N, C-alpha and C positions, 0 to 999 in steps of 0.2 A: 838631370833626365836618372841616374843611377841609383842616387840617393832618394828618390821618391819613391822608385818600383822597390827600395829595399824598406823603405817605411812602408809602403803596401802588404810586402810580405812577410813582414812585421806584425803589423797591428793582425793579419790574418792569423800568423799562428798564435798570435797570443789568447787571441776569441777560439779556435779549436783547442788550446790548451786548457782554456777555462771550461770548455764544455766536458772534455773527459778528466777535468777535475777526481781526484781520488783515486788515480788508479796508482797501484803500489809501484814502488821500484822493481821489484821481481816483476809484477807483469809488464809493466813497459817493457821491460830488460827483452822479456820474451816473447810480447807481441809486436811492439813497435822497432825497437831499437834494432833488430836484424835488417830493418829495411833502411834507416837510414842511410848507411853506405851505397845503397843503389838507387837512392833517389835519381840522379841521372840517367842512369841506366832504365829504370825504371817508367818513367815517364816517356821517354823515347820511344819503349816499345808499346806503350799502351796505342792500342790499337793493332796489335802484332794478328795478323790473319791464320797466324800457326798457334796460336794458344789464346786463351780466355782466363782470368784468373779472378776466382769466385770469391768474396768476403762474405763467411758466415760465421752465426752464434753456434753456441752452445747446444740451444735448441730449436726446433724449425722443422719447415721442409727440404730445407736446402741439407740438411743433416741426413734425412732419407734419403733425396736422389742421389747425395756421393754414395751414398752406404749400399745404394740398388746398381748404381755404375750405369744407369741407361741414358746417361748424358756420353759418357766417354764413348758409348757406343754407336753413338748417333753420329758424335762429328768424329770416328775416328779415320771412317771413309776418306770425309776430306781432309784427311792430314791435321786435324787440329788438337792442340792438348787441352788439358782441364787440369787446373793447378785451384787447388783449395787452401783459404787462408782461415783460420780462425783468431774471430776477436771478442772481447768478453762484452763489447755492448757496441749500442750503432754509431756510437762521436766515437770511439776509435777506430772503427771500422771507415766511417768516411774520412777520416784525416789519412787513413791506408789507401784510400782512392785520394785523396789530395797529393801525398805523396809520390803519386804513379804506380803505385804497386798492386792497386787493384783494379780493375775492368766494372766489376758488375756486382751488385750485392743486396741483402734486405737488412730494411731498417724499422723502426716506428715511424710515428707519424713526426713525435719532435725534432729527431737527429738532423734532418734535412733543413729547416729553416736555421739552426745554427751553423750548419756547414752552409747554405747558400750566403748567409749574412757573414761569413766567413771566407768569402769569395772562392767556395771551393766546386768546380767548374765539372756539374754533374745535371742530369736528366733524370725525370721519371719516366718510365717506361711499363708500370705497370700495378696493382696493387691487392691485398686480399680483402675480405669481406670484412668489415668490422667486426670486432671482437669483445666488446667491455668487458667482459666478466672476466679478462683473461689478467686486468691487473686490479691492483686494490690497495688501498694504504689498511697496514696492520697493526697490532700493537699485543703486547705479551697480555697472556692469559689473564694475569694480575690486574693489568693496569686499571687504576681509578677513569682513565680516557673511553667514554661512549660512545662519544659525538666526536665530527670533527672538530665542530665548536670547542670543545674541552684540550685540544690541540696548544692555543695560546700560550706562546713561551715554553713550548714544547719543543725538543731536538727531534727533528723528521729526518731522517735519511734518506737519499734516494743519488740515482747517479745524474747530473746535472747534464741537463739536455739530450733527455733519453723519453720515450714515452711516457713516463709517469710522470715527468715535471709538468707536462700540462695537465694530467689527470689532478696534480698537487694545488695547481693552481685556481683550476675550476673549482675544487673541492672547499677548498677553501672559500671561495667569492659565491659561494652555493651557504657556506658556513657563517656569511656576516664577518668573514677574516682577511685583512691583507697579508698578503706577501712578507710584509717586516712584520708579522704577529707570531711569526713559530722562526725557529732557529733551524734554518737547513743544512746539513750537514752530508756534503757531497763525498757517495761512496759508492761504487764500484760493486756488483752482486754480492762478491764473495767478501769484502772485508764489509757492506753493510750488513749481512747477516751474521759476522762474528761480533759486531758493536751491537746487533739486535740480541743474540742471546745472551750477551755480556751485560747487561741491561744499560750499556753507555749511552742508547738513543733511545727517545721513549717511541718512537711509531717508525717502519718501514713501509716506503712508498716501491712498491715491486711488481714485477710481472711473472707470468709463468714461463717455466717450470718453477723457479726459484718460489713464486709464490704458494702454487700445491704444496713444495716442499716443506714449507715454513707454517704452513696449514697442518699440516698430517706429523709432520717431524715435531714441530717444538709447540703444537696447538694454538698457533698465533689466529687472533679474533680480528675479523673484519670490520670494520666501520664505516669504509665508502669502498667501494669498487665502481667502476668505469661506466657503469649502466645510469641514463639520463643525463649524463655529463660529456664525454668524453666518445668517441666513436671506438679509438684503439688498433688504427688501422694497420699494418704490415704492409713498408712500400718496398717494390723494387726500382732501384736506382741505379745507374750506371753512367761513368765517364763519358761526357759530351762526344769526346774525337771518337771511342769504343763505339759509340751507338750511330754517329754519322758514319763510320767506315764498315764495319760490321754487322749491320742490323740483321743480317740472316743467322746470325749465330747468337743474339738476342731473342729472334723466334724461336727457335729450335730450344734453349733456355728453358722457355716462358713453356713453351707447349710440353715437355718433358716436365714443368713443374707441376702444370696445372692436372698430367696425368697421372703423377703422383699425391696432388690433393684428392682424384676422384677417387684412388686406390684407397687412400688414408679414412677419404670420412665414412666410408663403408666397412674400415678394418682397423677399427680403434685398435683391438685389443693386440692385433699383430705390430701395429705402427709401435704403439707403447715397449713390445716384447723388443724392437726391431733396435729402437732410442735407450732401452735402457743399461744397456753395456758401453756405448756412444757417448751418453752424459752421465753417467755415476747415478741414476737414479734409480728405484726399484717401478717396475711396471704400474703398481697400481697409483702411485704419485703420477705416474706421466701421463694415466687414462683421465684422470681429474684434470689435468691439463690440456688432453689433448679433447675433450668434451666441450670446452670453453673457447676452440679456436674456431678461424672462418677458415674456411678453404674454397679455393679455386680462383684461377690468376682473372683477374678483370680489367680492363683498360683506361686511362685515365681522362677521366670525366672533369668539365665543366664544375658538377657539384664538391667531386673530389679538390681540383684546384682553390676552389672558394672556401673549401671548412679547411684547407692549410693555409690558407691565407688567414684566416681569421685567429688561427694559431699564431703566426709571423704577425701579427697586428698585437697578439696578446702581449708576448714576451719584447714587442718592440715600446710598447705602454709602461711595460715594468721596467723600460731600460736595461735587460738583461742580454738585448743583441742591440747595434749601434744602429740609430737611424731605423728607417723603414725598409723593407723588398718589397718587391714584387714577386709571387710564387710561380706565375706563369710563365716567368723569364727561365724558369726550368723545365718545362714542360719539352717533351720531345715532338717538334716540330713537325717534321714528317710522319711518325708514326701516327700523330695527333690527325693528319693530312689522311692517312688512308684508313682511318677509323670512321672521319666524318663523311670522306666520299663514299665508301661503302654501305656506310646507311641512309644514302641519298640515290644510290644507284639503281635505279628499274629502269626497263627497257624502254618508257616511253618518256624518261627523261634524259637518253643518252645521244648522243648522235654519234655516227664512226665515220673518220678521215680514212682515207686513202692514199700515200703520195710518200715522195722521197721526202722523211722530216729531219735533219738532223735530231739525234737523240741529247736530251736535256737532262738526263737522267739524275737526278737529287737522292735517291733513297730507294731502295730494292728489299722487295719483301713477298716472301708467299702467302703473305695474310687475306689477300681478295682473290689470289689466281684459279683456287679449285672451282670456284660455282661459274667464274666467266671462263677459263677454258674448258668447262664443261659443256659450258653454251654455246659457245664460237669455237668447236674445236678445228671446223677447216681453216676459220682466221689463225689460230696459232699454227697450225699445220703449214700453213702459205708463207706465215710469219720466220716460222723458221728454216725456209727452202728458199725466201728472197731475200738476197740483203736489204733491197731499196723499200721494203713493204713493212709496216710498224702500223699496229692498231691503236688507236685513241679512244678511248671512251670518254668524253667529255659530260661531268656532270653540272647539267646547268640548274638542277634544281635545286644542287649541294651551295649553290652562290648565296642562299637565305641562311642556309645554317654556317656556314664558313666565314670564319671570323675577316679574311684577307679581302683584297680588291677584287682576285680574281676567282674563278672557279677550279675544285680541285681536279686534275686530270690523272685517270689511270691507263698507264699503258700497258695491253695485257703483251706478253709473249709466250713462248712455249716454257719457257723456264720461272715464271713467276711474273710477278706485275712490278710497275715503275708508278710512282707516286709522285707528281710533280705541284708542287705549291705557288698558288698565285702563280701563273705563268706569266710572263714579260713579252712572250710574242704570240703573234694569231697563229693558228692551226686548222683556220678556215681557207685550206687549200681547194680548190675545185677535185671533183675526183679522178682520178687517171679511168682513161679506157680500160673498161671491161673488171672494174671495181666492182665487186658484189655492192647492191643497193642497197639504201638502207631501210630494211624492211624489219618486220616482225620475228627475222630469223633469229635474231641476237636471244633470243628467248627460249630458244630449243632446247 
């Protein structure tokens, strides 16, 4: 048993190391090596209610959120500390999550596929709108290559397992080439830029703000971007254990990120000025990148999972990941339950039950509490005052929308809502004496 587990762990680490290929010794020592001695402690601490460890990259809304300090202020009242850990790219960030050193992070659309294939235990918790112009294939201004088709036999640099990996595959397919028609050179952004400037590679597949920087500073020429090929979606991912035990912390994080996005969308020059000293790029370059960015946290939908499945199937067919994988296995089932139930809950579709019901709380969130506690304030107040009283809103109409065998149940309390995924027991108790009748008063 021990030998088999060691073999599985070895294969997993090899895959993740492959996704992080090109990471220089200096970067490895500066980013991941310090985490190694603490792997056991960090893994044990994952889900620690007193802190949240956020993995971020050199650019993006997490950098803005960190600079503004609003998340720290929000969580301080609960005694929760925020720790920020910087990584050069998504694959390395997910390796940090796998090591137990990161609770939540933001990555592109391809790193989660390689991570899941490497058996990293994470879940998708949200996404940003697509930003296909935020990544591209560039060549030197004097390059004879004018199209992707002309990259046949050329050296193409990119970070293996990153979002641009999928862009390259799709661009090659559209041009009538295969992955084997080019010579991939796996490099992190910093090393790839050096190789590109020194003409050690013929093309570079890269994302913003590195893309904007090489376009403005080295006059790199774009031969293809993500438009018509890929979405270039940024995802918020969390360690599965942390998502299950600290959903309210993740809700707070996503709400603060969304607030930053809303501000940033309307204040691009100010965001560029804020980011400039933090990322080491001039504000004008950052404005170019920011105008190609998607803004606003979105839930993980069926369409999102289907798109990620396409990416997984593509890399599986290319044998860049072992075998097939099901992206749906990395969905946050309880968060999804809340989203689906919220969409289906209407006064006409709900029934209210009163009685002493043993709580089977699987998930706690504020996601749906506001509209319903406002509609049934007397129920919520009674719930807080009477220990044997609970309110269940059973979304019978959601049965058609929910993939499980039962209907999602939202339990409304004075402090939030609890979602029950596919209940295994009946909640159809008779109403207790004096219970409010199931009338239209819930929609007040």
